[in-house]
MIFI-684775 format. One record per residue: y, z, x of N, C-alpha, C, O in turn. Coordinates in steps of 0.001 Angstrom, whole numbers, plus 524288, in hexadecimal, padded with zeros to 5 digits. Atoms other than C-alpha are relative to their C-alpha. Example, Ala and Ser with C-alpha at 12.3 -4.5 7.8 and 13.67 -1.06 7.14 Angstrom:
% MIFI-684775
7FB5A800008037A7EE6C81E788300C804B080000803848049D8029980790/7FB5A7FFC47FCCC7FBDC81BE48356680442802DA7FCFE80896803837FEFB/
***
This chain:
% MIFI-684775
802E17FBF67FD3EF6D010328BB12F2800557FF0C805DD8007C7FA99807B0/7FFF48005C7FA4EF6D7B03561B21497FA608001C801FA7F6C98018E7FF1F/8054C8008F7FDE5F61D603362B2A487FCED8051D7FFE27F8418050C7FEC0/802DF7FB0E7FFF5F5E66041DDB2B597FE1D801647FA8C7FA04803D87F9FE/801AB7FEEF80554F5DBD042CEB1C867FB497FCA57FE827F7B47FE7C7FBE1/80460803818011CF54AE03712B1B997FB1B801D1802D47F6D4801A0800A3/8047D7FE0C7FD0FF4BE303C9BB263D7FD818049A7FD277F8BC804CA7FC94/8021E7FB78802C7F4A6E0496AB1ED77FDA07FE757FAC07F9A18009C7F929/80218801ED804F1F486604241B11FC7FAA17FD85800CD7F6F57FEAE7FDEC/804FF802917FEE8F3D95039CBB17CA7FBE0803E5801D17F75A8038D80038/803C77FC217FE1CF373204539B1ECA7FDE28033D7FB777F92B8041B7FB18/801BE7FCFC80489F36C204D3FB12517FC7F7FCD37FC6C7F88E7FECC7FA7E/8032E8036780345F317E041B9B0A907FA9B7FF34802617F6AC7FF917FFA3/80507800F37FD75F26DB03EE2B149C7FC8F804DE800167F7CD804767FF83/803127FB218001FF22AA04D2DB15467FDA5800C87FA997F8FD801DF7FA1C/802027FF3D8054EF217904E2BB06877FBF37FBE17FE897F80A7FD1F7FC08/803BB8042B8011BF1A9704102B057D7FAD3800EC802C17F6AC8006680061/804DD7FF3B7FD19F10C604410B10237FD10804D87FE1C7F842804F47FE47/802A17FB7E80255F0E0305166B0A217FD4E7FE797FAE47F8E4800137F9DB/80253801BD804EDF0BB104B09AFCF27FB197FCC1800F47F7557FD1D7FDFB/8047A8035E7FEDBF025704147B03277FBAF802CE803017F742800EF80328/803C67FD6F7FCA1EFB7B04B25B0BEE7FDA0805067FE0D7F9C7806DE80046/8020D7FB1580210EF93D05765B03C97FC347FEC77FB8F7FD877FBF87F7E3/804218014D803C0EEC9A05701AFBF9801598012B7FA587FF817FE667F6DF/7FEA57FEA780559EF25F05D6AAEFED803F87FC607FD81804FA7FCC07F8D1/7FBFA80387801F5EFC9D052C7AEE867FDA27FBAD7FCA37F9617F9C27FDCB/8020A8043B80347EFAF3048B0AE3BC8000A7FAA7802AC7FD727F70A800D9/7FFD6804FC7FD2CEFE0A03DD1AED827FD4A80065805507FE5E7FD4E808D7/802D47FF247FB15EF4F9042E5AF84B7FD3A7FB0B801C47FAB77F85B7FEAB/802A6804747FDABEF00F03851B017E7FC3B801D5804347F790800B5803FB/803227FE697FB8AEEB4103E9CB0E0D802D280478802CA8079F804B6802CF/7FDA57FB997FD2BEED6004B09B160B8032D7FE3F804B58069F801198067A/7FD43801E17FB58EF236042CFB2171805C87FEFD7FF0E808C27FE62802C9/7FA6B8007B80112EFF3404121B1A81802FF804CB801E1807B580482802CA/7FD6C7FB517FDFEF020F04F05B1EF9801967FF59805AF80529801FF80781/7FE668012B7FA9FF02A6049B8B2CDC805667FD7D8000A8086E7FE4F803AF/7FAC98025980060F0E79041D7B288A80425804307FF258087A803CA80133/7FC757FB8D800B5F14D304E7FB23EF8012B8029180544805A9803D180671/7FF4E7FDAE7FACFF129705427B318D8034E7FC778037A8068B7FE6180678/7FCF7803BD7FCE7F1827047C0B37C5805D3800607FEB48091B8006F80238/7FA847FF898019BF24B6048D8B2FDE802518052380207806B68053F803FA/7FE287FAF57FE17F25DD05745B3352800ED80004805E2804D080223807C2/7FF56800507FA4EF23E20549BB41C2804C27FCC280178807857FE178052C/7FB5D803297FEEBF2E45049FFB417F804FC802FC7FEDF808CC8027F801C3/7FB697FCD280123F37E205345B3B0B800E080414804448054C804FE805ED/7FFAA7FC277FBCDF34DC05DA0B4540801FA7FD768050A805727FF938079E/7FE65802D27FB45F364B053D9B5063805C57FE8F7FFC0808927FF298039C/7FA8A801A180058F435804EDDB4B46803B2804AD80048808148043080233/7FCC07FB487FFA0F488E05CBEB4A0C8007C801D9805A38049E803B58073E/7FFF67FE1A7FA9EF44DD05FFAB5812802947FC2E803C98050E7FDD580790/7FDEB803E07FC57F48F80533EB5E8E8053D7FDBA7FE49807D97FB0D80150/7FB378023280240F548804FDBB55B47FFDE7FA097FFD5803EF7F77D8001E/800A7805A980082F4F0404204B548D7FBFE7FEED7FBC27F7D08014D7FBAB/8037E801518044EF48CC03C11B48857FF8A7FA157FFA5803747F7587FF19/800E3805A58003BF42B402E92B483E801F87FDB87FADD804587F98A7FAD8/7FE498020980515F457102CE9B39BA805E97FF857FFC3807E97FBC27FD89/7FA4A800697FFE8F53E702FBCB3BD0801C07FB618034D8058F7F8C4801F6/7FEB8804837FCC1F54340258FB46AA7FF177FAEE7FD048023B7F74D7FD56/8012E804A68031FF4DD001B99B3DAA804187FF3F7FBBD806067FAEB7FAEB/7FC128005A8041FF572601EBEB32938054B7FE688022B8082A7FB7F7FFA3/7FB138016E7FD81F62B001D94B3BDB800397FA208010B8043B7F79E8002B/80028805A97FF00F5E6100FE3B3FC9800367FCCC7FB02801C07F83E7FB15/7FFBC8029C8050CF5D4A00C7DB315D8056E800887FD8D806657FE827F94B/7FAA87FF8C801D4F6B9801032B2FCA80146804DA7FCDB8058F8054B7FAB7/7FF007FB24802CEF6A2E01D92B29888037E8037A80357802A3804078080A/7FC467FCB37FD30F754F026ADB2D3D7FD6F80508801E27FAC4807B27FEE6/801C87FAFC7FDF6F71CA031FEB361F803BA804357FE2280854803327FD2F/7FCAF7FBBC801C4F76D203F23B31FC7FE9E8050A802C27FAB38056380586/800E27FAEA7FD8FF77D204D20B36647FCD5803767FC7B7FBB0807EB7FDDF/
***
């Protein structure tokens, strides 16, 4: 997998996980504050789209993951 694929995979996983933990109707509900994590992930995706820079891609690059288009 290339770094952009891993970033999208992790972002999708974190959004779904934080929704599961933050929505009261969920069987694994913990606290509403998990929805703030959903907003954090969304803001990071928005920021990376506008600035063309993503911290997670930089971290993955240093770990040796191939960058891709």
